N, C-alpha and C positions, 0 to 999 in steps of 0.2 A: 504494500500500499504506499502511495506517495505521501510526502510530508504534508501537502495541502489538504489531503483527504483525512489526516489525523483528527482534526477538530470535528469533522463530520462524523467520523466513527465514534468519537467520544460523545457527541451530542445524541446520536441514535442509541447508543448503549445507555446513556442517561435516561432517555425517554423510556426505554425498555424497563429499566430498573425502577424508576420513580413514578411513571405515569400510567403504566399498563395495569388495568384492573379487569377481571373477568367480565363484570357487567358492562363496563365501558367498551371493551373489545367487541362484544356482541353488537353494540350500536355502531361502532366505528366501521365494522365490516359492512353493515347495511348502508351507511353513509357513502362509503367508497363505491359501492355497487351502483349508486345513483349516477356516478360519473362514467360508468362503463359505456364506451362507445358514444359518449355525449348524450345518452338517452334522456336524462332529465331535461337537458337544454333543448333538444330537438322536440321533446314532448311539449315544453312550454311554448316553443316557436309555433307548433301546430295549433295550440290553443289560441295564440295571438292572431293567427290567420283568420280566425272566426270573428275578430273585431276589426272592422273596416279601417279604423284609424291606426291600428297597430300592425298592419300588414307590412309596411316598410321595415319596422323593427323586427318582425318575424323573419323576413328575408335577410336582414342584416345579421341576425343571430345564426341563421343557417349558413350564410356565407362565411362568417367567422369560424364556424365549426369545420367547414370544408377546408378553408385555408389553413387552419391550425393542424388538421389531420395530415394534409399534404406536407406542410413544412416540418412538423414534428415527427410523425410516425413513418412517413415514407422517405424523407430526406435526412434530417439531422440524426435520428436514432441509428440509421443504417450507415451513416458516415462516421459518427463518433464511436459507436459500438462499446459503450461503457457497460460493464457488468453491474448487476444488482448488488446492493449493499450486503444482503444476506449471503452472497456468494464470496464476499471478500473479507468481511469483518468477523473475526473469531468471536463466538459467543452470541452473535446477533441472530435472533430467531424471527423469521418472517411469519406473519399471521395470515398469509394467503398462500394458496398453492403457487409453485414456481411460475413466474411470469414468462410469456413466450417471446417478448421482445426485449430490446435493450433499455437501459435505465435513463439515459440522458437524451433529451429533457423529458420531464413528466407530461405525458399526453393528457392525463386526467387534469393536471393543473392548467395546461394550455387551454383546454376546452372549457374548464370551469371559470377561469379568469376572463376569457374573452366574452363568454355569455354573461357571467355575473356582472361584469362592468357595464356592458351594453344595457342590460335590464335595469341595473341600479340607476344609471343616468337618464334613462328614457321612460321608465314607468313611475307612477306616483310612489312615494317613499313607502307607503303601506305594502306595496308589492316589491319594490326595488330592494329594500333592506333585507327581507327574507331571502331573496334571490342571491344577493351578495353574501349573506351569511351562510347559505348552503354551499356556495362556491368555496368559501374559506374553510368550511368544515371538510369538504372533499379534499382540498389541498393539504390540510393538516393530516388527514387520515393516511395519506400516502407515506408519510414519515413514521407515523405511529405504527403502521403495519409493517414497517421496515422494507418496503419495496422501492423506496427512493432515497437518495442522498439529499441533504438540504440544497446543494447546488443544482440538482435536478429540478427541484421545486423552483428555485430562483430563475433558472432558464425557462421553465414553463410559464412563470409569471411574466417575464419580459416578452416572450413570444406571444402569449395570450393577449397582453396589452397591445402589442403591435398588430396582431390579427384583428382585434376589435377595431382599432383605428383604421386599418386598411379596408375592412368590410364596411365600415361606416362611410368611408370615402367612395368606394367602388359601387356599392349596392344601388344608391340613387341613380347613378349613371346607367347601370344595367337595366333598371326598371323603366327608365325613360325610353329606352330603346326596345323594350319588350312589347 
């Protein structure tokens, strides 16, 4: 393990030792499943399509999800090829089955941050705050479950924010031409 990863290893081991509780783990597993394939965000976007005034937002969320998946899962993960923390850190126990893809960056984080930010900034706070809160819970769950390093999360946050901005810029232009 490289020197820059040492603090990450210490942080994940600290989380494992201090924060993990059986009852909490049950809920964290459910929370992280909400982010599988961006399912919660795509579901919310589908609901938003039913509201005429929110159709552009729905399309923007979907565009951000697609852009994030392309950038994160197809390109960066397969270029960087970073192993998962539980494969590298002695004594770290993953609380999910072995993951099939690479660790950096976190796709769940990219997806959740892009959608969470868009929904937070464009919906009334009554809906925006819960959306952003769910996104942040999904992000945190990935470290709690030991399937991502903190820098995987940081990378996903940056890419998710970028994808949200790009989708917000591109979607209205695409809808005008549709």
